[in-house]
Backbone bond lengths (Angstrom), bond angles and torsions (degrees), N, CA, C in turn:
res aa  C-N    CA-C-N  psi(-1)  N-CA   C-N-CA  omega(-1)  CA-C   N-CA-C  phi
1 M - - - 1.459 - - 1.530 110.34 -
2 R 1.327 115.13 -42.75 1.466 118.32 -177.63 1.525 111.48 -63.54
3 K 1.329 116.01 -37.54 1.464 119.82 179.79 1.527 110.73 -57.69
4 Y 1.310 116.48 -44.42 1.460 119.91 -177.53 1.528 111.89 -73.77
5 V 1.322 116.76 -36.20 1.461 119.09 176.81 1.533 110.32 -65.73
6 D 1.323 116.86 -40.21 1.468 120.10 176.16 1.524 110.88 -60.93
7 T 1.335 116.50 -40.86 1.471 120.46 178.11 1.523 110.52 -63.20
8 L 1.348 116.83 -41.82 1.462 120.78 177.36 1.521 110.81 -57.90
9 V 1.325 116.31 -48.21 1.472 120.50 -178.82 1.530 110.34 -62.36
10 D 1.322 116.90 -42.99 1.471 120.40 178.75 1.526 111.21 -61.84
11 K 1.332 116.43 -42.14 1.462 120.39 -179.71 1.528 111.07 -64.67
12 L 1.335 116.16 -43.08 1.463 119.93 179.14 1.527 110.97 -65.91
13 S 1.331 116.62 -37.97 1.470 120.34 177.10 1.528 110.36 -62.42
14 A 1.324 116.06 -40.80 1.462 120.49 179.05 1.530 110.85 -64.46
15 E 1.341 116.20 -38.99 1.460 119.65 177.45 1.525 110.04 -60.84
16 G 1.341 116.44 -41.74 1.457 120.36 179.71 1.513 112.68 -66.32
17 E 1.336 116.00 -39.07 1.461 120.17 179.99 1.520 111.86 -66.61
18 Q 1.329 116.47 -24.56 1.459 120.27 177.47 1.527 112.22 -82.28
19 G 1.332 115.44 1.33 1.451 120.18 176.22 1.509 115.31 83.45
20 K 1.349 117.69 13.55 1.458 120.24 179.57 1.526 109.68 -74.21
21 A 1.328 115.45 124.76 1.461 120.05 -176.74 1.523 111.91 -79.81
22 K 1.347 116.61 -25.34 1.460 120.19 -176.57 1.526 110.24 -134.61
23 V 1.328 116.15 143.46 1.459 121.81 171.63 1.525 107.62 -132.45
24 N 1.324 116.23 151.91 1.460 121.74 179.05 1.525 108.23 -87.81
25 M 1.331 116.39 97.37 1.462 120.41 -175.95 1.523 112.37 -68.08
26 V 1.331 118.14 -25.29 1.466 120.35 176.86 1.533 109.16 -60.48
27 D 1.329 115.66 -46.46 1.467 119.79 178.96 1.522 110.91 -63.02
28 W 1.318 117.14 -46.16 1.472 119.82 -176.38 1.516 112.04 -64.32
29 F 1.335 117.12 -38.46 1.464 119.29 176.64 1.529 110.50 -66.82
30 N 1.331 116.95 -38.77 1.472 119.80 176.94 1.524 111.48 -63.80
31 F 1.338 117.15 -43.75 1.462 119.64 177.70 1.531 110.06 -55.21
32 T 1.329 115.98 -42.50 1.468 121.10 -175.87 1.519 111.91 -69.50
33 T 1.326 117.02 -49.73 1.475 119.52 -175.62 1.521 111.72 -68.49
34 F 1.329 117.86 -36.79 1.467 119.38 178.32 1.529 111.18 -68.51
35 D 1.334 117.74 -38.17 1.466 119.88 176.77 1.522 111.16 -64.02
36 I 1.333 116.96 -43.32 1.464 121.23 -179.44 1.530 110.49 -64.22
37 M 1.334 116.34 -47.17 1.463 119.10 -175.28 1.518 111.73 -69.78
38 A 1.332 117.21 -35.24 1.464 119.48 177.01 1.523 110.30 -64.38
39 D 1.322 116.50 -39.39 1.466 120.92 178.11 1.524 110.30 -64.29
40 L 1.326 116.75 -43.11 1.466 120.72 179.93 1.528 111.94 -69.36
41 T 1.329 116.49 -35.12 1.460 120.84 -174.46 1.525 112.96 -88.19
42 F 1.329 116.41 -41.35 1.463 120.12 -173.32 1.533 113.96 -115.38
43 G 1.338 117.17 -2.88 1.459 120.00 179.75 1.513 113.97 77.11
44 E 1.338 117.36 11.66 1.463 120.44 178.52 1.523 109.74 -152.72
45 S 1.328 115.27 145.30 1.461 121.21 -178.91 1.519 111.20 -75.65
46 L 1.336 116.02 160.38 1.461 121.63 170.80 1.529 111.43 -88.28
47 H 1.336 116.87 -11.71 1.472 124.02 178.90 1.531 112.47 62.30
48 L 1.324 116.29 31.90 1.463 119.23 176.58 1.521 110.98 -67.91
49 L 1.338 116.67 -41.06 1.464 120.10 178.71 1.527 110.68 -63.24
50 D 1.324 116.43 -43.04 1.467 119.98 -178.86 1.525 111.00 -61.42
51 R 1.338 115.88 -41.44 1.469 119.81 -175.58 1.524 112.47 -91.57
52 S 1.330 115.92 -14.20 1.473 121.70 -179.93 1.532 112.13 58.19
53 K 1.321 116.35 36.74 1.464 119.57 176.05 1.526 109.44 -160.14
54 Y 1.341 115.54 160.26 1.455 121.65 -179.44 1.527 111.37 -77.57
55 T 1.326 114.90 152.31 1.459 120.35 168.58 1.532 107.62 -90.27
56 P 1.341 118.40 160.09 1.478 119.85 177.05 1.519 112.57 -56.41
57 W 1.349 117.06 -33.73 1.466 120.18 179.85 1.522 111.46 -63.03
58 V 1.330 116.95 -46.46 1.463 120.43 -178.91 1.531 110.09 -66.35
59 S 1.321 116.77 -41.30 1.469 119.37 176.17 1.524 110.10 -58.97
60 G 1.332 116.73 -36.85 1.459 121.03 178.11 1.517 112.72 -64.74
61 I 1.333 116.67 -33.12 1.466 120.36 178.34 1.522 110.40 -62.29
62 F 1.329 117.07 -40.86 1.468 120.09 178.93 1.524 110.80 -62.64
63 S 1.327 117.30 -37.79 1.468 120.68 176.60 1.525 110.67 -65.11
64 A 1.346 116.02 -38.10 1.470 120.20 179.19 1.520 110.88 -62.95
65 F 1.350 116.38 -38.70 1.467 120.14 177.91 1.529 110.56 -58.80
66 K 1.327 116.64 -41.29 1.464 120.33 -178.14 1.528 110.67 -65.18
67 V 1.327 115.94 -41.48 1.461 120.17 179.43 1.529 110.28 -63.50
68 V 1.334 116.61 -44.71 1.467 120.89 -179.87 1.527 110.71 -61.41
69 T 1.335 116.37 -42.74 1.459 120.31 -178.75 1.522 111.39 -65.14
70 L 1.327 116.80 -43.72 1.466 119.88 177.28 1.526 110.93 -62.08
71 G 1.332 116.38 -37.22 1.459 120.23 177.88 1.518 112.15 -63.46
72 Q 1.345 116.16 -40.19 1.468 120.21 178.41 1.524 110.52 -61.56
73 I 1.321 116.21 -42.21 1.469 120.02 179.89 1.523 110.27 -65.39
74 A 1.337 116.01 -45.21 1.463 120.22 -176.98 1.518 112.10 -63.18
75 R 1.335 116.71 -37.80 1.467 119.35 -177.66 1.519 112.65 -68.05
76 S 1.321 116.92 -16.23 1.470 119.55 179.00 1.528 111.96 -84.81
77 I 1.343 116.78 -7.85 1.470 121.47 -179.68 1.524 108.01 -117.07
78 P 1.331 118.43 116.04 1.471 121.13 -177.72 1.529 112.27 -52.20
79 G 1.351 116.01 129.17 1.446 121.41 176.23 1.516 115.34 84.16
80 M 1.330 117.29 -9.36 1.465 119.67 -174.92 1.521 112.82 -82.47
81 E 1.341 117.81 -26.65 1.464 119.55 -174.99 1.522 111.34 -60.81
82 A 1.330 117.22 -46.09 1.460 120.73 -179.49 1.524 110.84 -62.20
83 V 1.337 116.01 -38.72 1.469 120.15 179.26 1.522 110.38 -64.38
84 L 1.331 116.56 -45.87 1.463 120.25 -177.98 1.521 111.27 -64.32
85 L 1.322 116.11 -44.57 1.464 119.45 -179.25 1.522 111.66 -59.88
86 S 1.311 116.39 -30.68 1.468 119.93 -178.26 1.521 112.59 -75.87
87 I 1.338 117.59 -18.66 1.466 119.54 -176.66 1.529 113.40 -111.42
88 I 1.351 117.29 2.72 1.462 119.08 176.53 1.527 108.52 -63.32
89 P 1.331 118.14 128.76 1.471 120.24 -177.73 1.528 111.97 -59.53
90 K 1.314 115.55 145.47 1.458 120.86 179.25 1.522 111.05 -59.62
91 S 1.340 116.36 -34.74 1.469 120.14 -179.68 1.523 111.38 -61.74
92 A 1.353 117.25 -37.94 1.462 120.91 178.86 1.521 110.97 -67.45
93 R 1.341 116.11 -39.01 1.469 119.91 177.64 1.534 110.31 -64.26
94 E 1.327 115.82 -41.52 1.461 120.38 -178.93 1.523 111.18 -64.82
95 K 1.330 117.13 -38.54 1.462 120.30 179.07 1.525 111.10 -66.36
96 R 1.320 116.44 -35.32 1.461 118.86 177.29 1.528 110.68 -66.82
97 K 1.348 116.53 -41.31 1.459 119.82 176.47 1.525 111.01 -62.25
98 M 1.343 115.85 -40.05 1.456 120.61 179.77 1.523 110.85 -62.15
99 H 1.341 116.27 -41.09 1.456 120.56 178.52 1.524 110.69 -60.82
100 N 1.325 116.33 -46.91 1.465 120.15 -179.18 1.524 111.87 -62.80
101 Q 1.342 116.35 -43.13 1.465 120.07 -179.23 1.522 111.24 -66.95
102 H 1.321 116.79 -37.31 1.464 120.35 178.80 1.521 110.14 -63.09
103 S 1.328 117.20 -40.24 1.461 120.99 177.56 1.522 110.78 -63.08
104 V 1.322 116.26 -41.85 1.473 120.95 178.08 1.526 110.39 -59.73
105 D 1.336 116.09 -48.57 1.462 120.47 -178.22 1.516 111.83 -62.27
106 R 1.320 116.59 -39.93 1.474 120.48 -178.92 1.524 111.54 -68.93
107 V 1.324 116.59 -40.57 1.467 119.47 178.63 1.528 109.69 -63.85
108 D 1.329 116.89 -44.95 1.469 120.44 179.08 1.533 110.66 -57.52
109 R 1.325 115.65 -42.53 1.469 119.35 -179.85 1.521 111.15 -67.05
110 R 1.346 115.94 -39.08 1.475 118.98 179.37 1.523 110.97 -66.36
111 L 1.335 118.24 -37.69 1.457 121.27 -179.68 1.530 111.88 -66.08
112 Q 1.327 116.29 -25.63 1.460 120.51 177.81 1.528 112.59 -86.00
113 M 1.312 115.76 -11.18 1.460 121.08 -174.58 1.522 111.32 -79.53
114 K 1.320 117.30 135.69 1.452 122.75 173.79 1.528 108.32 -104.20
115 T 1.315 116.50 112.57 1.460 119.85 -176.85 1.519 110.89 -149.50
116 D 1.331 115.61 147.53 1.462 121.40 174.90 1.522 111.02 -96.08
117 R 1.313 115.77 -3.48 1.463 119.87 -177.84 1.531 109.45 -82.02
118 P 1.326 118.85 120.00 1.466 120.25 -173.91 1.527 113.16 -71.55
119 D 1.310 115.73 140.92 1.458 123.07 170.99 1.528 107.09 -146.01
120 I 1.313 117.84 -172.96 1.465 120.76 -177.74 1.525 111.14 -57.91
121 W 1.336 116.58 -41.51 1.465 119.50 -176.22 1.527 112.63 -69.82
122 T 1.318 117.50 -21.38 1.466 120.08 174.04 1.526 109.59 -57.24
123 Y 1.317 115.87 -44.19 1.463 120.87 -176.65 1.524 111.63 -78.95
124 V 1.335 116.73 -34.89 1.472 119.93 175.92 1.526 109.97 -60.56
125 L 1.334 115.91 -47.38 1.463 120.14 -177.47 1.523 111.63 -70.20
126 R 1.320 116.63 -37.55 1.459 119.84 178.70 1.529 109.98 -61.35
127 F 1.331 115.86 -41.90 1.468 120.69 178.20 1.531 110.26 -67.09
128 S 1.331 116.36 -48.47 1.461 121.07 -174.16 1.524 112.65 -67.32
129 N 1.324 116.60 -31.09 1.459 120.55 -176.22 1.528 113.65 -88.97
130 S 1.329 116.16 -5.35 1.463 118.37 -179.68 1.524 110.05 -78.46
131 E 1.318 116.41 146.40 1.460 122.07 -176.51 1.522 111.47 -62.80
132 E 1.327 116.76 -39.28 1.458 120.31 -175.75 1.538 112.92 -71.20
133 N 1.350 116.96 -19.49 1.464 119.38 -177.50 1.526 113.45 -112.71
134 K 1.317 117.33 13.92 1.465 119.70 -173.93 1.525 112.92 -60.68
135 D 1.327 117.57 -26.81 1.464 120.13 179.60 1.527 112.11 -85.30
136 R 1.331 116.64 -6.74 1.466 119.90 -178.96 1.522 111.90 -119.09
137 A 1.306 117.40 12.43 1.462 121.53 -177.98 1.528 110.65 -66.44
138 L 1.325 116.79 149.53 1.449 121.53 176.44 1.528 109.69 -70.87
139 S 1.305 115.57 134.75 1.463 119.76 173.25 1.521 108.91 -75.85
140 L 1.325 116.84 166.64 1.461 119.95 179.62 1.531 111.85 -61.79
141 P 1.339 119.32 -45.52 1.474 119.01 176.45 1.532 112.55 -59.08
142 E 1.344 117.00 -35.98 1.467 119.57 177.37 1.524 111.02 -66.74
143 M 1.326 117.06 -37.20 1.464 120.11 176.06 1.523 110.79 -62.68
144 Y 1.328 116.49 -43.94 1.467 120.45 178.70 1.532 110.41 -59.78
145 S 1.325 115.79 -46.48 1.460 120.72 -177.08 1.518 111.64 -64.04
146 N 1.331 116.12 -44.08 1.460 119.43 -180.00 1.522 112.03 -66.28
147 A 1.332 117.43 -38.48 1.466 120.53 178.59 1.521 110.32 -61.41
148 S 1.333 116.31 -41.69 1.462 120.51 177.60 1.520 110.81 -61.68
149 T 1.347 116.37 -41.74 1.464 120.82 178.90 1.522 111.51 -64.90
150 F 1.334 117.20 -43.96 1.468 120.76 178.66 1.524 110.52 -54.98
151 M 1.338 115.85 -44.77 1.458 119.62 -175.13 1.524 112.61 -73.11
152 M 1.317 117.26 -16.87 1.464 119.38 176.09 1.533 110.36 -94.96
153 A 1.329 115.79 -48.20 1.467 119.50 -174.08 1.522 113.12 -78.52
154 G 1.317 117.82 -23.41 1.463 119.50 -175.21 1.505 115.10 -98.24
155 T 1.331 117.40 6.88 1.467 119.74 -171.71 1.528 112.17 -123.49
156 E 1.335 114.99 -75.67 1.462 119.93 -174.04 1.524 112.06 -61.07
157 T 1.331 117.59 -32.76 1.467 120.11 178.98 1.533 110.90 -62.53
158 T 1.339 116.13 -45.37 1.468 120.32 -179.86 1.524 111.12 -65.49
159 S 1.327 116.87 -44.80 1.465 119.57 -178.75 1.532 111.50 -67.05
160 T 1.345 116.47 -34.57 1.464 119.58 177.03 1.524 110.69 -65.47
161 L 1.326 116.50 -44.31 1.466 119.34 176.61 1.524 110.80 -59.21
162 M 1.333 117.32 -46.17 1.461 121.10 -179.00 1.528 111.09 -61.65
163 S 1.325 116.44 -38.32 1.467 120.24 178.41 1.529 110.18 -64.38
164 G 1.341 116.04 -44.54 1.461 119.92 177.11 1.514 111.97 -63.09
165 L 1.336 116.49 -40.76 1.467 120.92 179.83 1.525 110.74 -62.02
166 I 1.338 117.00 -46.42 1.469 120.46 179.71 1.529 110.54 -61.23
167 Y 1.335 116.12 -43.79 1.463 119.68 179.29 1.531 110.81 -60.54
168 L 1.327 116.31 -46.97 1.469 120.11 -177.82 1.529 111.44 -64.33
169 L 1.326 116.72 -39.41 1.468 119.57 177.73 1.528 111.46 -65.02
170 L 1.331 116.22 -42.50 1.461 119.64 -177.88 1.528 112.15 -68.49
171 T 1.317 116.63 -25.24 1.464 119.68 178.33 1.528 112.13 -92.54
172 H 1.338 116.91 2.48 1.471 122.25 174.89 1.534 107.90 -132.08
173 P 1.349 116.10 80.54 1.472 120.97 -173.47 1.528 114.52 -55.34
174 D 1.328 117.52 -34.30 1.466 119.25 -179.89 1.526 110.74 -65.82
175 C 1.346 116.65 -36.53 1.469 120.36 -179.59 1.529 111.27 -70.21
176 I 1.334 116.69 -45.15 1.459 118.29 -178.05 1.522 110.47 -68.50
177 S 1.331 117.18 -33.20 1.456 120.15 177.57 1.521 111.11 -64.40
178 K 1.338 116.16 -43.32 1.469 120.58 179.00 1.522 110.72 -64.95
179 L 1.333 117.02 -42.12 1.460 120.67 -178.81 1.527 111.26 -66.22
180 V 1.321 117.00 -46.48 1.470 120.97 179.19 1.526 110.37 -59.55
181 S 1.329 116.56 -42.33 1.468 120.93 -179.92 1.526 111.06 -61.13
182 Q 1.343 116.43 -45.08 1.462 119.88 -179.39 1.531 111.53 -66.27
183 L 1.321 116.59 -40.50 1.465 119.70 -179.99 1.521 111.27 -64.84
184 R 1.331 117.22 -42.09 1.465 120.06 -178.08 1.519 111.84 -73.30
185 D 1.327 116.79 -29.71 1.466 119.60 175.17 1.529 110.38 -69.94
186 T 1.347 116.05 -35.39 1.469 120.67 -177.60 1.526 111.90 -77.73
187 F 1.333 116.05 -36.76 1.465 120.60 -175.27 1.525 110.53 -120.78
188 P 1.327 117.83 98.30 1.467 120.43 -179.49 1.525 113.36 -66.38
189 T 1.347 117.03 -25.36 1.467 121.08 179.15 1.519 109.43 -134.49
190 R 1.322 115.71 160.70 1.468 120.65 177.22 1.522 110.75 -61.93
191 E 1.333 116.58 -36.98 1.464 121.60 -177.17 1.524 112.30 -67.68
192 S 1.332 117.25 -21.29 1.468 120.10 -176.60 1.526 112.96 -82.43
193 I 1.328 117.50 -6.96 1.469 121.22 -179.72 1.522 110.06 -73.37
194 N 1.325 117.14 131.62 1.464 121.36 174.78 1.528 109.48 -146.88
195 I 1.323 115.68 159.63 1.465 120.87 -173.57 1.526 111.88 -62.39
196 Q 1.340 116.86 -39.64 1.464 119.76 -177.71 1.530 111.33 -61.85
197 A 1.326 115.83 -44.12 1.466 119.12 -179.84 1.524 111.35 -69.41
198 L 1.321 117.15 -38.33 1.466 120.28 177.96 1.527 110.97 -59.86
199 A 1.329 115.96 -39.94 1.465 120.58 -178.16 1.525 112.45 -64.87
200 S 1.306 117.15 -20.81 1.467 120.66 -176.91 1.529 112.95 -90.13
201 I 1.329 118.12 -5.37 1.468 120.90 -179.12 1.529 108.48 -85.63
202 E 1.308 116.49 104.55 1.467 121.66 -172.42 1.527 112.25 -61.34
203 Y 1.334 116.48 -40.29 1.464 118.00 -176.39 1.525 111.34 -68.16
204 L 1.323 117.95 -36.49 1.457 121.51 176.17 1.526 110.06 -61.59
205 N 1.321 116.51 -46.33 1.466 120.76 178.18 1.527 111.47 -62.94
206 A 1.338 116.33 -37.78 1.468 119.80 178.47 1.528 110.83 -63.59
207 C 1.331 116.50 -39.49 1.465 120.19 178.42 1.529 110.79 -63.98
208 V 1.325 116.88 -43.20 1.465 120.57 179.44 1.528 110.43 -64.03
209 E 1.324 116.64 -44.45 1.468 120.35 -179.38 1.531 111.02 -63.89
210 E 1.337 116.38 -39.38 1.466 119.49 179.32 1.523 110.80 -67.45
211 A 1.330 117.10 -37.62 1.466 119.87 176.89 1.529 110.70 -64.26
212 L 1.346 116.88 -38.66 1.469 120.31 176.32 1.529 111.08 -61.74
213 R 1.336 116.13 -35.49 1.461 119.96 -179.47 1.525 111.28 -73.42
214 V 1.330 116.65 -46.67 1.458 121.61 -174.60 1.525 112.28 -79.44
215 Y 1.323 116.25 -33.64 1.477 120.63 -173.20 1.521 109.85 -133.46
216 P 1.347 117.34 64.26 1.472 119.91 -178.02 1.529 110.49 -62.18
217 P 1.335 117.69 132.62 1.466 120.35 -171.14 1.522 115.93 -90.08
218 L 1.324 117.90 22.88 1.468 119.37 178.89 1.519 110.47 -84.22
219 P 1.337 118.01 137.42 1.459 120.10 179.11 1.526 112.82 -81.66
220 I 1.314 117.41 -0.23 1.470 121.84 179.72 1.515 108.93 -132.21
221 G 1.333 116.42 164.35 1.450 120.61 174.35 1.516 110.44 -78.25
222 L 1.307 116.00 179.38 1.465 121.06 177.40 1.529 107.73 -120.10
223 P 1.339 117.04 76.58 1.466 120.50 -174.09 1.520 112.78 -68.63
224 R 1.304 115.10 149.59 1.465 122.17 177.91 1.523 108.76 -136.66
225 V 1.319 116.45 155.33 1.463 122.27 174.01 1.521 107.88 -108.80
226 V 1.331 116.21 128.60 1.464 121.33 -178.80 1.530 109.47 -64.14
227 P 1.336 118.58 134.08 1.469 121.58 177.60 1.524 111.80 -55.65
228 A 1.322 115.77 158.24 1.467 121.34 -174.41 1.529 112.80 -55.40
229 Q 1.337 116.76 -33.66 1.468 119.72 -177.75 1.523 112.79 -80.14
230 G 1.342 117.76 -1.53 1.459 120.59 -178.49 1.519 111.38 85.53
231 A 1.320 116.83 173.41 1.463 121.07 -178.94 1.517 110.12 -158.26
232 T 1.319 115.72 155.52 1.463 121.66 175.78 1.516 108.72 -99.87
233 I 1.327 116.92 120.91 1.456 122.47 -179.34 1.517 108.59 -126.12
234 C 1.331 116.68 120.68 1.474 121.38 -178.24 1.531 110.38 52.20
235 D 1.335 114.80 46.94 1.470 122.77 177.03 1.530 113.88 66.02
236 E 1.320 117.09 13.89 1.469 120.44 179.08 1.515 109.61 -118.53
237 Q 1.343 117.31 131.87 1.454 121.92 -179.10 1.526 109.12 -80.18
238 I 1.361 115.49 122.76 1.458 121.53 -178.75 1.535 108.21 -111.54
239 P 1.343 118.65 129.17 1.473 120.37 -179.26 1.524 112.48 -69.03
240 G 1.325 116.00 158.37 1.446 121.16 179.82 1.517 113.41 -65.15
241 G 1.319 115.77 150.80 1.456 120.75 176.38 1.512 115.14 84.13
242 V 1.341 117.50 -1.44 1.468 120.13 -178.47 1.529 109.71 -85.47
243 S 1.337 116.43 136.77 1.463 121.07 174.27 1.530 108.75 -81.06
244 I 1.326 115.37 134.09 1.472 118.79 -179.19 1.520 109.60 -129.14
């Protein structure tokens, strides 16, 4: 993780030295999180930070998010799901297929890889290959499916939160000033920064938690069904069985 964060900082510093007044932090955070998650999931980077641009596969993931979100909306309206599915552009369907196939290819390559460097698949294989867990091992299709999920759930969500956090800090100068002061007091040099010390800075954690509250990075809602006995929500009585 530190390697990729250091690369991000170096890249941003280079952008500043070139006199660029503005950078798209959404893109830079995405480059970072996708590189980290690909390394953890497949044992190799996507090199988005190195190239400073998206690959077609990553661009396809963003299209998949849009399709999933539209599907969630349609399923909440009786009869709409079939209509929506019939009008989804062929290009969006193709990008989703491309994403799935790319995950399959990467998992296959990782399974053939001999490495002592730990990643997610190190633990999957250790579990699956143990005698005591042979009846609970992940099948190959399950590995493909989980790898696809890791690359969607572990990447864009984090970068979206970070983008929201940066925006909120920049629009609240007193908060960013306090945070910068605490970070610089805690870490006299860049080399002294480490995850354990970062986790102990209460104000930094408070900023992250507040960003999660104000700018939750999920591309879908969190629907619930009211219990049979009904419930009171925001001082309003809602009957049982209603989707909210």
